C-alpha positions in Angstrom: 0.0 0.0 0.0 1.5 3.3 -1.1 0.9 6.2 1.4 -0.8 9.4 0.2 1.5 12.4 0.7 -0.2 15.7 1.0 2.0 18.4 2.7 5.7 19.2 2.5 7.7 19.8 5.7 10.7 22.0 6.3 13.1 19.3 5.0 11.2 19.0 1.7 9.7 15.7 2.7 5.9 15.3 2.3 3.8 13.8 5.0 0.1 13.1 5.3 -2.1 13.7 8.3 -4.0 10.6 7.4 -0.7 8.7 7.1 0.5 9.7 10.5 -2.7 8.4 12.1 -2.4 5.2 10.1 1.2 4.9 11.1 0.4 5.2 14.9 -2.2 2.6 14.5 0.1 0.2 12.8 2.8 1.0 15.4 0.4 -0.2 18.1 -0.3 -3.3 16.1 3.4 -4.1 15.4 3.1 -3.6 11.6 4.6 -0.2 11.3 8.1 -1.4 10.5 7.0 -3.5 7.6 5.1 -0.5 6.1 8.0 1.9 6.1 10.8 -0.6 5.4 11.0 0.3 1.8 11.2 4.1 2.3 14.4 6.2 2.4 16.1 6.3 5.9 15.4 10.0 6.3 11.7 9.4 5.7 11.6 6.4 8.0 13.2 8.4 10.9 10.8 11.3 10.4 7.7 9.1 10.5 8.9 7.3 13.6 9.3 10.6 15.4 5.9 11.8 14.3 4.3 8.5 15.5 6.0 8.8 18.9 4.9 12.4 19.3 1.3 11.4 18.5 1.5 8.6 21.1 2.7 11.0 23.8 0.0 13.5 23.0 -2.7 10.9 23.3 -1.2 9.8 26.6 -1.4 13.4 27.9 -5.0 13.6 26.8 -5.8 10.3 28.6 -4.0 11.7 31.8 -6.1 14.9 31.6 -9.3 13.0 31.3 -8.4 10.7 34.2 -7.7 13.8 36.3 -11.1 15.2 35.4 -12.8 12.0 36.3 -11.0 11.9 39.7 -12.1 15.5 40.5 -15.6 14.8 39.4 -15.7 11.7 41.6 -14.6 13.6 44.6 -17.2 16.3 44.0 -19.9 13.6 43.6 -18.8 12.2 47.0 -19.3 15.6 48.5 -15.6 16.1 49.2 -15.7 19.8 48.3 -19.4 20.5 49.1 -20.6 22.5 52.0 -22.8 20.4 54.3 -25.0 21.2 57.2 -27.2 19.4 59.6 -30.6 20.9 60.5 -32.9 20.1 63.4 -36.4 21.5 64.0 -38.4 22.1 67.1 -42.0 23.5 66.6 -44.0 24.8 69.5 -47.6 26.0 69.8 -48.9 27.8 72.9 -51.4 30.4 74.1 -54.4 31.1 76.2 -58.1 32.3 75.9 -60.0 34.1 78.6 -63.7 34.9 78.7 -65.0 34.5 82.3 -62.6 31.6 82.7 -59.1 31.0 81.3 -58.0 28.1 79.1 -54.3 27.7 78.6 -52.8 25.4 75.9 -49.3 24.2 75.3 -46.5 24.4 75.0 -47.1 21.6 72.5 -44.0 20.6 70.6 -43.2 18.5 67.6 -40.5 18.2 64.9 -42.7 18.0 61.8 -46.2 19.3 62.6 -47.8 20.9 65.7 -51.3 22.2 66.3 -53.1 23.4 69.4 -55.7 25.9 70.7 -58.4 26.9 73.1 -62.0 28.3 72.9 -64.0 29.5 75.9 -67.3 31.4 76.4 -69.6 32.3 79.3 -73.3 32.5 79.9 -73.4 36.3 79.3 -72.2 36.5 75.7 -68.4 36.8 76.1 -66.2 34.5 74.0 -62.4 34.0 73.4 -60.5 31.8 70.9 -56.8 31.2 70.2 -54.9 28.6 68.2 -51.5 28.1 66.6 -50.0 25.6 64.2 -47.1 25.0 61.9 -45.0 22.4 60.1 -41.4 21.8 59.2 -41.6 22.8 55.6 -42.6 26.4 56.3 -46.4 26.9 56.7 -47.7 28.3 60.0 -50.5 30.4 61.6 -51.3 32.2 64.8 -54.9 33.4 65.3 -56.5 35.2 68.3 -60.1 36.5 68.5 -63.0 37.2 70.8 -66.1 39.3 71.6 -67.4 41.1 74.6 -64.9 41.1 77.4 -62.0 38.7 76.6 -58.3 38.3 76.2 -56.6 35.9 73.7 -53.0 35.1 72.8 -51.6 32.6 70.3 -47.9 31.9 69.7 -46.1 29.8 67.1 -42.4 29.3 67.8 -39.8 27.5 65.7 -36.2 26.8 66.5 -34.0 25.6 63.7 -30.5 24.4 64.6 -27.8 24.6 61.9 -24.5 22.8 62.2 -21.7 23.4 59.7 -20.5 20.0 58.7 -18.1 21.4 56.1 -14.3 21.6 56.7 -14.3 25.3 55.7 -16.1 28.4 57.0 -19.5 28.7 55.4 -21.9 31.6 54.7 -25.5 30.8 55.5 -28.8 32.3 54.4 -32.5 31.7 55.1 -35.4 31.9 52.6 -38.9 31.9 53.9 -42.4 33.4 53.3 -44.4 35.7 55.6 -48.0 35.0 55.1 -50.9 37.5 54.5 -53.2 38.3 57.3 -55.3 40.9 59.0 -56.2 42.8 62.2 -60.0 43.5 62.5 -62.2 45.3 65.0 -65.9 45.4 64.1 -68.7 46.9 66.3 -71.8 46.5 64.2 -74.1 46.7 67.2 -72.6 50.0 68.3 -72.1 48.9 71.9 -69.9 50.8 74.2 -66.3 49.7 75.0 -62.9 49.3 73.4 -60.7 46.6 71.9 -57.3 46.0 70.4 -55.4 43.4 68.3 -52.0 43.0 66.9 -49.1 40.7 65.8 -45.4 40.5 66.5 -43.0 38.5 64.3 -39.3 38.2 65.0 -36.4 36.1 63.8 -33.3 35.9 65.9 -29.9 34.2 65.8 -29.0 32.3 69.0 -31.8 34.0 70.9 -30.3 37.5 70.9 -29.2 38.8 67.5 -32.2 40.2 65.7 -32.3 39.3 62.0 -35.8 40.4 61.1 -38.8 41.9 62.8 -42.3 43.2 61.9 -45.3 44.2 64.1 -48.6 46.0 63.9 -51.1 46.9 66.6 -54.6 48.3 66.0 -57.1 49.8 68.4 -60.8 50.4 68.3 -60.3 54.1 67.5 -58.3 53.3 64.3 -55.0 54.0 66.0 -52.3 52.0 64.3 -48.6 51.4 65.2 -46.5 49.6 62.7 -42.8 48.5 62.6 -41.5 47.3 59.2 -44.8 47.0 57.3 -45.4 43.9 55.2 -46.2 44.1 51.5 -49.4 45.8 50.5 -50.3 46.7 54.1 -53.2 49.2 54.4 -55.7 50.4 56.9 -59.4 50.7 56.1 -62.3 52.3 57.8 -65.2 49.9 57.3 -67.9 52.2 58.8 -68.4 50.0 61.8 -64.8 49.6 62.7 -61.3 49.2 61.2 -59.4 46.6 59.3 -55.6 46.4 58.6 -54.6 43.9 55.9 -51.3 42.9 54.2 -50.1 40.6 51.4 -47.5 37.8 51.5 -43.8 38.8 51.7 -40.8 36.8 50.5 -37.7 37.3 52.7 -34.1 36.2 52.3 -31.9 36.7 55.4 -28.1 36.7 55.8 -27.4 34.4 58.8 -23.7 35.1 58.9 -20.7 32.8 58.9 -20.1 29.5 60.7 -16.7 28.1 61.1 -16.0 24.4 60.6 -18.0 22.4 63.1 -19.8 25.4 64.6 -23.5 25.7 65.1 -26.3 28.3 65.5 -30.0 28.4 66.4 -32.5 30.4 64.4 -35.6 31.3 66.4 -38.8 32.2 64.6 -41.5 33.7 66.9 -45.0 34.8 65.8 -47.5 36.1 68.4 -51.0 37.4 67.8 -53.2 39.1 70.4 -56.8 40.2 70.7 -58.6 41.8 73.7 -61.8 43.6 74.3 -63.9 45.2 77.0 -67.3 45.7 75.3 -70.8 45.8 76.6 -73.0 42.9 75.6 -76.6 43.4 74.7 -79.2 40.6 75.0 -81.9 40.2 72.4 -84.5 37.6 71.6 -83.3 35.1 69.1 -85.1 34.6 65.8 -85.4 31.4 63.8 -82.1 29.7 64.4 -80.8 33.1 65.5 -78.3 35.2 63.5 -74.9 34.0 64.7 -72.2 36.3 63.2 -68.8 35.6 61.8 -66.1 38.3 62.0 -67.6 41.4 60.5 -71.3 40.9 61.3 -73.1 41.2 64.6 -72.4 38.3 66.9 -75.5 36.9 68.5 -75.0 34.1 71.1 -77.8 32.1 72.5 -78.3 30.2 75.7 -80.9 28.1 74.0 -79.1 26.5 71.1 -75.3 26.4 71.5 -74.6 29.8 70.0 -76.8 29.6 66.9 -80.0 31.0 68.3 -82.2 28.0 68.1 -85.9 28.3 68.3 -86.3 31.4 70.5 -84.1 31.9 73.6 -81.7 34.7 74.3 -78.9 35.9 71.9 -76.2 38.5 72.6 -74.8 41.4 70.5 -71.4 42.8 71.0 -68.2 43.8 69.2 -65.8 41.3 67.6 -62.0 41.5 67.5 -59.6 39.3 65.5 -55.9 39.2 64.7 -54.4 36.5 62.5 -51.2 35.9 60.4 -50.5 32.7 58.5 -51.9 30.0 56.2 -55.6 29.4 57.2 -55.8 25.9 55.8 -54.1 24.2 58.8 -52.8 21.2 56.7 -49.6 19.5 57.5 -49.0 18.8 53.7 -49.5 22.4 52.6 -46.5 24.2 51.0 -45.9 27.9 51.1 -46.7 30.0 48.0 -44.0 29.5 45.4 -42.6 26.5 47.4 -40.5 28.9 49.5 -39.7 26.5 52.4 -38.2 27.6 55.7 -34.8 26.3 54.8 -31.2 27.3 55.5 -28.6 27.1 52.6 -24.8 27.4 52.9 -22.0 28.4 50.6 -18.3 27.8 51.5 -16.1 30.9 51.6 -13.2 29.1 49.9 -12.7 26.0 47.9 -10.0 24.4 50.1 -11.0 20.7 50.4 -11.1 18.8 53.7 -7.8 16.9 54.7 -9.5 13.6 53.8 -10.3 14.9 50.3 -6.7 16.0 49.8 -5.5 12.6 50.8 -7.8 11.0 48.2 -6.6 13.5 45.6 -2.9 12.8 46.5 -3.4 9.0 46.1 -5.0 9.5 42.7 -2.2 11.9 41.4 0.4 9.5 42.7 -1.1 6.6 40.9 -1.3 8.5 37.6 2.4 9.6 37.9 3.5 6.0 38.5 1.5 4.8 35.5 3.1 7.5 33.3 6.6 6.5 34.4 6.0 2.9 33.6 4.8 3.9 30.1 8.1 5.6 29.6 
């Protein structure tokens, strides 16, 4: 077989790209000498050198690919990745007072917690409070009542973060603050006053404030707000006042943890509602006219609060403060899937000592293999 010569080199000898690849293949198969035996000596020497250079280049490529595979394997094993352990403690607690006091909690759990109280007396006073939350970021605290009452609901969450990475790591927290409202309604026009509010805070290790928001509304329309949430607005309803807000997405810088260090993130939500209103008794109609929120509340001593057939109902003002997901389902996800989750990014790419050992073993093996080839 006669080789095809396409290009001329500096010595005036023509060589072919196809021929050199063929030559290297034949060299590996042991047939290269027979192919070039009939060529001039100068041509044979040149082709041998070309074939050897191609062999060395391919070995270098193989070494480079091996290095890439080794690094990729270490990354897949998490050798260079920032890791963290997270542990949750959820707590619901509170109280409701209307003639008598009912206290609930603290009720704790690691994945879902739910608790509350509801009390009323024979003269038309009522109080209700409940709180719940789960580990993937949904929660609620709700306090309400009518007449003379006092209600408090608290949801607390402690998230412990441990830096399992060998390097210092920067952490951040992404979460969703739910929509809610503060409402005071006095449709019956009875005398008295009331108030409601919420307080939300996030702290690091119980002392360093990372985020805070609060709002407190009174029956005269007085409003005190710190760090208003998205879309917050106060409305005069004609029979009272309502303060409402939309959901708010928040990302917080939690700071840096050294290797093996830990921190606690404390999330606290408290809602309150209280009132000291006169209660008017009135004859109940057919099944009464029991009110919900922004309509007159008529309680009956004849049919469990719904009026029944006759009996006595009660009219008074209603107060309510709530923040959170109203569905109270352990499987509910926050809007947009924004879970209450901490993420970390290493401040440098220096691998752990164990990772360096693995890398050293791999590099040594490759060096030894190359020396044996030579």
